[in-house]
Wavefront OBJ file of the C-alpha trace (Angstrom):
o trace
v 0.000 0.000 0.000
v 1.367 3.410 -0.984
v 2.106 5.864 1.760
v 0.746 9.383 1.763
v 3.074 12.290 0.942
v 4.472 14.121 3.962
v 2.358 16.987 5.208
v 4.401 20.121 5.970
v 3.797 22.048 9.149
v 1.116 24.707 8.718
v 2.250 28.322 8.788
v 0.269 31.368 9.755
v -1.876 32.660 6.882
v -0.421 36.110 7.543
v 2.945 34.833 6.323
v 1.665 34.463 2.749
v 0.326 38.003 2.676
v 3.586 39.376 4.040
v 5.580 37.485 1.433
v 3.414 38.890 -1.352
v 3.696 42.432 0.003
v 7.470 42.175 0.372
v 7.996 40.920 -3.175
v 5.812 43.621 -4.755
v 6.787 46.566 -2.539
v 9.794 47.644 -4.608
v 8.440 47.119 -8.121
v 7.433 50.744 -8.709
v 10.811 52.019 -7.468
v 12.521 50.586 -10.567
v 10.297 51.410 -13.553
v 12.893 50.121 -16.028
v 13.009 46.620 -14.487
v 10.611 44.544 -16.569
v 10.199 40.786 -16.343
v 12.604 40.023 -19.230
v 15.303 41.854 -17.251
v 14.409 39.707 -14.248
v 14.963 36.618 -16.419
v 18.542 37.801 -17.074
v 19.100 38.135 -13.328
v 17.666 34.658 -12.694
v 20.045 33.197 -15.276
v 22.997 34.641 -13.380
v 21.690 33.153 -10.124
v 20.511 29.728 -11.247
v 22.486 29.069 -14.417
v 22.099 25.469 -15.568
v 19.270 24.543 -13.222
v 16.179 23.530 -15.247
v 13.686 26.283 -15.984
v 11.234 24.922 -18.559
v 10.576 21.211 -19.087
v 8.605 20.364 -22.209
v 7.670 16.975 -23.590
v 10.610 16.982 -26.012
v 12.889 19.678 -24.643
v 14.345 20.963 -21.385
v 16.012 24.334 -21.063
v 17.892 25.888 -18.177
v 17.520 29.355 -16.672
v 20.651 30.378 -18.571
v 19.282 29.067 -21.872
v 15.904 30.741 -21.344
v 17.639 34.090 -20.900
v 19.878 33.471 -23.914
v 16.908 32.597 -26.107
v 14.910 35.647 -25.075
v 17.888 37.867 -25.871
v 18.333 36.270 -29.287
v 14.679 36.871 -30.071
v 14.999 40.474 -28.875
v 17.911 41.039 -31.251
v 16.021 39.322 -34.061
v 13.150 41.776 -33.552
v 15.519 44.734 -33.705
v 17.184 43.376 -36.835
v 13.791 42.950 -38.499
v 12.965 46.578 -37.837
v 10.214 45.918 -35.321
v 9.750 49.107 -33.311
v 8.510 49.859 -29.842
v 4.702 49.732 -29.918
v 4.483 47.335 -32.866
v 2.432 44.184 -32.386
v 3.380 40.605 -33.269
v 0.836 37.780 -33.159
v 2.040 34.496 -31.622
v 0.212 31.328 -32.713
v 1.919 28.373 -31.065
v 1.048 25.415 -28.854
v 2.518 24.947 -25.367
v 6.304 24.536 -25.488
v 9.321 26.139 -23.777
v 10.136 28.458 -26.689
v 6.698 30.064 -26.341
v 7.870 31.956 -23.265
v 11.271 32.762 -24.732
v 9.578 34.373 -27.726
v 7.232 36.740 -25.934
v 9.849 37.567 -23.316
v 12.354 38.516 -26.004
v 9.960 40.583 -28.077
v 8.544 42.483 -25.105
v 12.115 43.160 -23.896
v 12.477 45.617 -26.792
v 8.999 47.128 -26.562
v 7.124 44.923 -29.039
v 3.600 43.994 -27.950
v 2.769 40.304 -28.367
v -0.782 39.080 -29.020
v -1.137 35.575 -27.559
v -3.474 33.855 -30.014
v -5.716 30.964 -29.016
v -4.690 27.854 -30.965
v -8.136 26.301 -30.459
v -9.958 29.008 -32.394
v -10.943 28.493 -36.005
v -12.363 30.560 -38.830
v -14.053 33.845 -37.961
v -13.044 33.677 -34.282
v -9.333 33.438 -35.035
v -9.563 35.996 -37.830
v -11.252 38.416 -35.425
v -8.472 37.998 -32.841
v -5.783 38.677 -35.432
v -7.609 41.678 -36.848
v -8.192 43.431 -33.496
v -4.479 43.080 -32.690
v -3.449 44.518 -36.094
v -0.021 42.802 -35.977
v 2.878 43.751 -38.214
v 3.708 40.080 -38.470
v 2.672 36.664 -37.194
v 4.912 33.997 -35.675
v 3.271 30.646 -36.338
v 4.222 27.121 -35.325
v 4.911 25.104 -38.472
v 2.451 22.441 -37.346
v -0.365 25.028 -37.380
v 0.062 26.006 -41.038
v -3.358 24.603 -41.954
v -4.965 26.580 -39.149
v -3.542 29.825 -40.495
v -4.402 28.910 -44.083
v -8.023 28.486 -43.055
v -8.347 32.134 -41.992
v -6.105 33.955 -44.456
v -9.039 34.817 -46.697
v -11.027 36.279 -43.786
v -8.382 38.719 -42.528
v -8.837 42.458 -43.034
v -5.130 42.611 -43.937
v -2.519 39.901 -44.260
v 0.500 40.412 -42.014
v 3.880 38.890 -42.859
v 4.428 35.388 -41.463
v 7.478 33.913 -39.741
v 7.411 30.211 -38.994
v 8.702 28.356 -35.965
v 9.917 24.771 -35.818
v 10.795 21.993 -38.200
v 8.595 21.482 -41.222
v 8.392 25.086 -42.361
v 9.344 25.734 -45.997
v 9.812 29.457 -45.520
v 11.582 31.856 -43.155
v 11.990 30.412 -39.656
v 12.205 32.750 -36.686
v 14.021 30.236 -34.496
v 16.757 29.696 -37.105
v 17.143 33.423 -37.777
v 17.332 34.275 -34.064
v 19.939 31.568 -33.416
v 22.479 33.670 -35.324
v 22.310 36.445 -32.700
v 24.109 36.709 -29.362
v 22.359 35.412 -26.262
v 24.115 37.822 -23.922
v 22.016 40.400 -22.051
v 21.275 43.478 -24.130
v 23.678 46.313 -23.540
v 22.898 49.903 -22.651
v 21.392 51.666 -25.642
v 20.718 48.409 -27.482
v 17.083 48.844 -28.331
v 14.507 51.358 -27.080
v 13.866 52.171 -23.445
v 11.042 50.005 -22.144
v 9.383 50.492 -18.765
v 6.657 49.153 -16.545
v 3.983 51.427 -18.004
v 4.511 50.113 -21.543
v 2.213 47.465 -22.981
v 3.665 43.960 -23.189
v 0.884 41.551 -24.143
v -2.591 41.222 -25.535
v -4.388 38.375 -23.771
v -7.842 37.405 -24.982
v -10.926 36.698 -22.932
v -12.402 33.250 -23.435
v -15.239 34.469 -25.628
v -17.790 31.992 -24.250
v -20.632 34.461 -24.867
v -19.332 36.204 -27.984
v -16.155 37.048 -29.843
v -13.059 37.314 -27.615
v -11.878 40.692 -26.403
v -8.164 41.549 -26.380
v -7.108 42.781 -22.932
v -4.092 45.083 -22.712
v -1.439 43.846 -20.281
v 1.410 46.142 -19.235
v 4.857 45.176 -17.999
v 3.764 46.441 -14.582
v 0.884 43.977 -14.533
v 3.206 41.083 -15.387
v 5.589 42.056 -12.589
v 2.760 42.346 -10.063
v 1.164 39.032 -11.049
v 4.381 37.046 -10.907
v 5.868 38.599 -7.779
v 2.629 38.628 -5.799
v 1.967 34.971 -6.504
v 5.582 34.059 -5.765
v 5.115 35.633 -2.341
v 2.077 33.457 -1.705
v 3.552 30.122 -2.838
v 7.164 30.666 -1.666
v 8.902 28.916 -4.602
v 12.401 27.459 -4.166
v 14.948 26.060 -6.668
v 13.724 22.579 -5.728
v 10.136 23.323 -6.766
v 8.607 22.076 -9.991
v 5.123 23.101 -11.044
v 2.924 21.028 -13.344
v 1.309 23.332 -15.890
v -1.058 21.950 -18.528
v -3.014 25.207 -18.881
v -2.770 27.201 -22.130
v 0.267 29.468 -22.310
v -1.839 32.015 -24.210
v -3.804 32.814 -21.044
v -2.713 34.831 -18.040
v -2.698 32.065 -15.416
v -1.015 29.343 -17.451
v 1.313 31.610 -19.397
v 2.318 34.275 -16.882
v 1.298 33.561 -13.279
v 2.017 29.820 -13.059
v 5.273 30.093 -14.980
v 6.727 33.400 -13.832
v 6.091 32.934 -10.115
v 7.991 29.623 -9.969
v 10.859 30.878 -12.136
v 11.309 33.732 -9.653
v 12.248 31.194 -6.999
v 14.719 29.417 -9.269
v 12.321 26.510 -9.792
v 11.123 24.921 -13.000
v 7.880 24.576 -14.946
v 6.784 21.262 -16.412
v 4.858 22.274 -19.540
v 2.345 19.993 -21.171
v 0.243 20.786 -24.230
v -3.011 19.702 -22.628
v -4.507 17.967 -19.610
v -4.812 14.188 -19.507
v -6.408 12.525 -16.491
v -4.939 9.191 -17.610
v -1.318 10.335 -17.584
v -1.542 13.076 -14.945
v -0.106 11.118 -12.007
v 2.570 9.472 -14.162
v 3.725 12.954 -15.180
v 3.486 14.554 -11.741
v 5.336 11.735 -10.011
v 7.786 11.095 -12.833
v 8.856 14.740 -13.029
v 8.962 15.186 -9.251
v 6.412 18.012 -9.285
v 5.780 19.822 -6.001
v 3.183 22.292 -7.301
v 0.136 22.002 -9.555
v -1.687 24.899 -11.205
v -5.312 23.859 -11.591
v -8.617 24.906 -13.032
v -11.473 23.478 -10.968
v -12.721 21.229 -13.748
v -9.331 19.470 -13.900
v -9.678 18.514 -10.257
v -13.174 17.197 -10.927
v -11.877 15.049 -13.790
v -9.226 13.579 -11.514
v -11.767 12.702 -8.828
v -13.956 10.990 -11.427
v -11.071 8.983 -12.907
v -10.372 5.369 -11.865
v -7.861 4.840 -9.064
v -4.258 5.293 -10.203
v -1.377 3.444 -8.486
v 0.609 6.682 -8.116
v -2.165 9.034 -7.014
v -0.861 9.206 -3.421
v 2.836 8.710 -4.205
v 3.378 12.298 -5.322
v 5.481 15.067 -3.782
v 2.901 17.847 -4.238
v 3.012 20.391 -1.428
v 0.540 22.876 -2.907
v -2.188 23.029 -5.560
v -3.120 26.561 -6.621
v -5.819 27.748 -8.969
v -9.403 28.854 -9.340
v -12.869 27.443 -9.864
v -12.622 24.585 -7.351
v -16.196 24.002 -6.236
v -16.872 22.898 -2.637
v -18.188 19.462 -3.631
v -14.954 18.717 -5.521
v -12.566 20.408 -3.080
v -12.893 17.942 -0.227
v -12.938 14.854 -2.486
v -9.818 16.070 -4.299
v -7.995 16.977 -1.099
v -8.837 13.746 0.725
v -8.478 11.196 -2.056
v -5.095 12.442 -3.236
v -3.714 13.598 0.146
v -3.133 17.174 -0.995
v -1.371 19.071 1.834
v -2.552 22.559 0.840
v -4.932 24.199 -1.629
v -4.625 27.873 -2.559
v -7.787 29.007 -4.310
v -7.811 32.516 -5.758
v -9.948 34.828 -7.848
v -8.660 37.167 -10.537
v -9.239 38.198 -14.131
v -6.752 39.177 -16.827
v -8.213 42.659 -17.189
v -9.438 42.932 -13.589
v -8.401 45.378 -10.888
v -9.468 43.265 -7.918
v -8.132 39.889 -6.850
v -8.876 37.620 -3.897
v -6.785 34.874 -2.309
v -7.904 32.083 -0.006
v -4.619 31.821 1.877
v -6.334 30.165 4.836
v -7.706 27.240 2.799
v -11.369 27.839 3.688
v -13.268 25.207 1.684
v -15.485 26.749 -0.980
v -14.243 30.332 -0.622
v -12.332 32.246 -3.298
v -10.579 34.453 -0.760
v -10.865 37.448 1.463
v -9.306 40.861 1.976
v -7.537 41.143 5.351
v -8.058 44.447 7.114
v -4.415 45.419 6.642
v -4.824 44.825 2.876
v -8.059 46.737 2.300
v -6.289 49.723 0.729
v -4.416 47.457 -1.722
v -7.374 45.356 -2.874
v -10.587 47.387 -2.710
v -13.437 44.939 -3.346
v -17.101 45.915 -3.138
v -20.328 43.943 -3.512
v -23.395 45.800 -4.786
v -26.930 44.544 -5.275
v -27.681 43.305 -8.773
v -30.939 43.333 -10.739
v -30.933 40.027 -12.654
v -33.619 41.064 -15.147
v -32.044 44.449 -15.905
v -28.509 43.043 -15.861
v -27.343 46.099 -13.920
v -26.642 47.170 -10.331
v -29.541 48.376 -8.189
v -29.531 52.155 -7.576
v -31.063 53.971 -4.609
v -33.155 57.132 -4.671
v -29.990 59.248 -4.950
v -28.708 57.254 -7.903
v -25.921 55.420 -6.071
v -25.388 51.671 -5.934
v -26.738 49.725 -2.963
v -24.056 47.786 -1.115
v -24.694 44.227 0.007
v -24.931 43.050 3.588
v -22.996 39.967 4.699
v -24.615 36.872 3.245
v -26.320 38.804 0.432
v -25.453 38.112 -3.210
v -24.247 40.958 -5.407
v -21.841 41.889 -8.182
v -18.177 42.250 -7.293
v -16.640 45.600 -8.226
v -13.036 46.758 -8.088
v -12.293 50.429 -7.396
v -10.300 52.318 -10.018
v -7.690 54.806 -8.867
v -4.372 56.369 -9.780
v -2.422 53.461 -8.299
v -0.901 51.316 -11.045
v -2.434 48.089 -9.715
v -5.889 49.706 -9.609
v -5.727 51.034 -13.165
v -8.012 49.431 -15.734
v -5.825 48.930 -18.784
v -8.809 48.028 -20.928
v -9.212 46.295 -24.263
v -8.201 47.179 -27.791
v -11.839 48.230 -28.227
v -12.638 51.537 -26.522
v -16.351 50.687 -26.524
v -15.766 47.369 -24.747
v -13.518 49.114 -22.225
v -16.163 51.734 -21.472
v -18.779 49.047 -20.808
v -16.688 47.621 -17.959
v -16.502 50.898 -16.020
v -19.279 51.827 -13.581
v -19.444 55.412 -12.315
v -21.156 57.175 -9.415
v -21.144 54.002 -7.367
v -20.729 55.300 -3.812
v -20.256 59.009 -4.485
v -20.360 61.410 -7.428
v -17.543 60.863 -9.906
v -16.051 57.661 -8.507
v -15.252 54.810 -10.889
v -15.280 51.051 -10.400
v -14.711 48.122 -12.703
v -17.497 45.587 -13.154
v -16.285 42.002 -12.847
v -19.502 40.443 -14.138
v -19.347 37.964 -11.237
v -21.921 37.503 -8.504
v -20.552 36.728 -5.049
v -21.531 36.789 -1.424
v -19.434 37.448 1.666
v -19.812 35.344 4.801
v -19.635 36.480 8.424
v -15.847 35.977 8.530
v -15.309 38.109 5.425
v -14.632 35.283 2.954
v -15.996 35.767 -0.551
v -17.876 32.887 -2.201
v -18.437 32.749 -5.953
v -22.142 32.423 -6.817
v -22.425 32.778 -10.594
v -21.543 34.743 -13.688
v -23.980 37.490 -14.563
v -25.986 36.051 -17.425
v -25.770 32.516 -16.034
v -28.100 33.277 -13.147
v -31.738 32.943 -14.236
v -35.092 34.012 -12.785
v -37.908 31.459 -12.375
v -41.149 31.720 -10.407
v -40.087 35.200 -9.320
v -36.857 33.939 -7.729
v -33.231 34.375 -8.788
v -31.447 31.044 -9.205
v -27.659 30.600 -9.261
v -26.657 27.866 -11.691
v -23.521 26.959 -9.714
v -25.514 26.234 -6.553
v -27.938 24.000 -8.444
v -25.015 22.189 -10.094
v -23.422 21.563 -6.690
v -26.691 20.110 -5.385
v -26.995 17.834 -8.421
v -23.420 16.577 -8.086
v -24.144 15.587 -4.495
v -27.016 13.331 -5.630
v -26.826 9.594 -6.238
v -25.747 8.590 -9.729
v -24.696 12.047 -10.972
v -21.102 12.408 -12.171
v -21.126 15.907 -13.693
v -23.704 18.673 -14.007
v -24.032 21.878 -15.974
v -27.041 24.104 -15.293
v -28.518 26.912 -17.386
v -31.811 28.691 -17.945
v -34.162 28.012 -20.863
v -37.293 29.797 -22.057
v -40.590 27.955 -21.579
v -43.548 28.967 -23.805
v -46.238 30.756 -21.859
v -44.094 31.199 -18.738
v -42.214 34.218 -17.460
v -38.492 34.071 -16.849
v -36.371 31.027 -17.603
v -36.656 27.540 -16.131
v -33.678 25.525 -14.996
v -32.248 22.861 -17.276
v -29.304 20.600 -16.465
v -26.967 18.639 -18.693
v -25.793 15.584 -16.757
v -23.391 12.714 -17.118
v -24.644 9.861 -14.972
v -23.659 6.472 -13.597
v -25.153 3.191 -14.905
v -28.522 2.544 -13.277
v -29.296 6.257 -12.872
v -32.789 6.672 -11.396
v -34.763 9.807 -12.299
v -37.280 9.304 -9.518
v -34.562 9.027 -6.904
v -32.861 12.170 -8.210
v -36.145 14.067 -8.007
v -36.605 12.964 -4.394
v -33.056 13.920 -3.399
v -33.332 17.350 -5.040
v -36.555 17.960 -3.132
v -34.479 17.691 0.048
v -31.708 19.951 -1.226
v -33.348 22.697 -3.294
v -36.513 24.811 -3.157
v -39.072 24.054 -5.904
v -38.160 27.039 -8.091
v -34.465 26.016 -8.177
v -34.979 22.394 -9.207
v -34.252 21.780 -12.909
v -37.356 21.364 -15.021
v -35.534 19.440 -17.758
v -32.526 17.109 -17.741
v -30.305 16.292 -20.696
v -28.300 13.072 -20.312
v -25.017 13.562 -22.165
v -22.146 11.126 -22.782
v -19.841 13.987 -21.759
v -20.125 17.688 -21.007
v -18.302 19.873 -23.511
v -15.739 22.367 -22.260
v -13.927 25.289 -23.803
v -10.172 25.135 -24.278
v -9.793 26.756 -20.846
v -12.028 24.145 -19.227
v -15.115 26.316 -18.917
v -18.478 24.725 -19.576
v -20.141 25.529 -22.899
v -23.418 26.684 -21.399
v -24.337 29.056 -24.198
v -24.257 26.283 -26.805
v -26.509 23.911 -24.850
v -28.860 26.683 -23.759
v -29.366 27.679 -27.404
v -30.226 24.076 -28.309
v -33.035 24.047 -25.722
v -35.075 20.922 -25.019
v -36.907 20.037 -28.228
v -36.495 16.246 -28.649
v -36.488 16.734 -32.423
v -33.408 18.968 -32.179
v -31.469 17.469 -29.253
v -29.664 14.157 -29.902
v -29.383 13.200 -26.221
v -32.110 11.678 -24.003
v -34.275 14.289 -22.269
v -36.184 13.975 -19.000
v -38.804 16.310 -17.577
v -39.939 16.820 -13.993
v -43.450 15.411 -13.796
v -45.501 13.697 -11.081
v -42.685 13.451 -8.536
v -40.030 12.061 -10.876
v -37.937 12.820 -13.932
v -39.614 11.038 -16.853
v -38.704 10.826 -20.574
v -39.579 13.936 -22.542
v -40.996 12.855 -25.896
v -42.383 14.780 -28.856
v -45.949 14.629 -27.527
v -44.986 16.106 -24.168
v -42.899 18.808 -25.843
v -45.886 19.697 -28.039
v -48.033 20.208 -24.934
v -45.344 22.481 -23.477
v -45.062 24.441 -26.724
v -48.857 24.848 -26.871
v -48.976 25.973 -23.256
v -51.220 23.123 -22.138
v -48.616 21.619 -19.785
v -48.157 23.873 -16.774
v -45.381 23.945 -14.220
l 1 2 3 4 5 6 7 8 9 10 11 12 13 14 15 16 17 18 19 20 21 22 23 24 25 26 27 28 29 30 31 32 33 34 35 36 37 38 39 40 41 42 43 44 45 46 47 48 49 50 51 52 53 54 55 56 57 58 59 60 61 62 63 64 65 66 67 68 69 70 71 72 73 74 75 76 77 78 79 80 81 82 83 84 85 86 87 88 89 90 91 92 93 94 95 96 97 98 99 100 101 102 103 104 105 106 107 108 109 110 111 112 113 114 115 116 117 118 119 120 121 122 123 124 125 126 127 128 129 130 131 132 133 134 135 136 137 138 139 140 141 142 143 144 145 146 147 148 149 150 151 152 153 154 155 156 157 158 159 160 161 162 163 164 165 166 167 168 169 170 171 172 173 174 175 176 177 178 179 180 181 182 183 184 185 186 187 188 189 190 191 192 193 194 195 196 197 198 199 200 201 202 203 204 205 206 207 208 209 210 211 212 213 214 215 216 217 218 219 220 221 222 223 224 225 226 227 228 229 230 231 232 233 234 235 236 237 238 239 240 241 242 243 244 245 246 247 248 249 250 251 252 253 254 255 256 257 258 259 260 261 262 263 264 265 266 267 268 269 270 271 272 273 274 275 276 277 278 279 280 281 282 283 284 285 286 287 288 289 290 291 292 293 294 295 296 297 298 299 300 301 302 303 304 305 306 307 308 309 310 311 312 313 314 315 316 317 318 319 320 321 322 323 324 325 326 327 328 329 330 331 332 333 334 335 336 337 338 339 340 341 342 343 344 345 346 347 348 349 350 351 352 353 354 355 356 357 358 359 360 361 362 363 364 365 366 367 368 369 370 371 372 373 374 375 376 377 378 379 380 381 382 383 384 385 386 387 388 389 390 391 392 393 394 395 396 397 398 399 400 401 402 403 404 405 406 407 408 409 410 411 412 413 414 415 416 417 418 419 420 421 422 423 424 425 426 427 428 429 430 431 432 433 434 435 436 437 438 439 440 441 442 443 444 445 446 447 448 449 450 451 452 453 454 455 456 457 458 459 460 461 462 463 464 465 466 467 468 469 470 471 472 473 474 475 476 477 478 479 480 481 482 483 484 485 486 487 488 489 490 491 492 493 494 495 496 497 498 499 500 501 502 503 504 505 506 507 508 509 510 511 512 513 514 515 516 517 518 519 520 521 522 523 524 525 526 527 528 529 530 531 532 533 534 535 536 537 538 539 540 541 542 543 544 545 546 547 548 549 550 551 552 553 554 555 556 557 558 559 560 561 562 563 564 565 566 567 568 569 570 571 572 573 574 575 576 577 578 579 580 581 582 583 584 585 586 587 588 589 590 591 592 593
């Protein structure tokens, strides 16, 4: 029988906050010190220790710095100027980081393109970035070819990796020196300059390109390093996309700061996860909540308790998964947090409170101003009082999370490439005339101890029988019921009824019993929150960042003629098959609920 990994002694939660404050306190004092310059310093400190470990390649801290400097000199030689944009279309691999680090070192802005997008979505992302050129992995040539005809303008293309018939950026850069850039070599680049464009997931529309400054990168990496206390012996397992802020900046940069290394994988695999984590000696794991759920649903693995993990950090870990994940795999510590690429407010659950996304300690209130205001679900906007100001929430009350905007660099909304989209995120006259806050679009509630709990995304919450229903809470109740493996909940229109009724897509165990589920939900949820319709799916589709595709399923509705999966409807104390005849009665308004 395998033994459990050793559990380190618990430290005061205050220690994590202090570490984060110490690491970020001096950032503004050196406006010229961007993260690529930090990489040069790390190379001098850690030399040949491993930095990035890919499936086919391992590079040291020294080699990472050398590569970034070669790419910086390549950019200068190609005439790329400060403020120009280059689009990067490449799957997870060590050179991904070296490329954007090198280009941003000399003031070039890099648009991190989603390799899972196709057609109009990818063309849109390229167009809004307006790049002077694209750097494309040779293996993604067909992907680029599929959108060339849809682009507003065709930027020049440089290829990366074996298999390219034309100019290769990696071969061209290899001819340059890898030494740190000298004084006057390239333009002056500082913390206030833009470094990256990182796209929102686009689950409810076309992605938006968020502007990310060098200051933001420094704050993200150093703050998180203070919380996780990385050492040269640490290795983090990172299977999240490098084109997103967590996988590509936070998870990687924070560990490199401690002299540790990042094990990079192209995508998540529940089957090989423990082989990888144990085989590479990983001590850290950067998760998205759905990955943890997949692991808890997977068959027992012989190495699942033979790991050396000391900390799992990430976001979206729901309470029903948290305890199963922690107990089954003997995870010593979980650090759940809340943040957004373009956001001005972040929360960290340093204490490990199950189900919470974090809190703001009293001594941190001035650094992380978070506010909950009442939200009108039908209007999709905050509730205003008689004087026109927003109504703040009491403890235990659900509302939208706002982040105050101010002159401080960390509280500055850097916005999107679209001015109109940027303006829509800013809410004014919230507590007093002229103040400005950023809307997160997330509904939360705060408990008596000050911990914030995620409730739902605005737009996911629906209103039925005059009551607001949070889809995440219904999904948690479903997952706690007998025979349910996974659940995704959304609202659907019902002819002749006001609001939207609950519908749930489920994956279930063999022998699933609709009557039993109905009885268990009656004990867990009020009548208005219980799903009216169930859709039994072989699997629940996720986006490339492991978010559930609610919009797609909601649009498909519950017409048996249009939905390929079995449908059940709540009727006479059970969930019974929904056939064409029953759907016709619903459509005609003769079946009432």
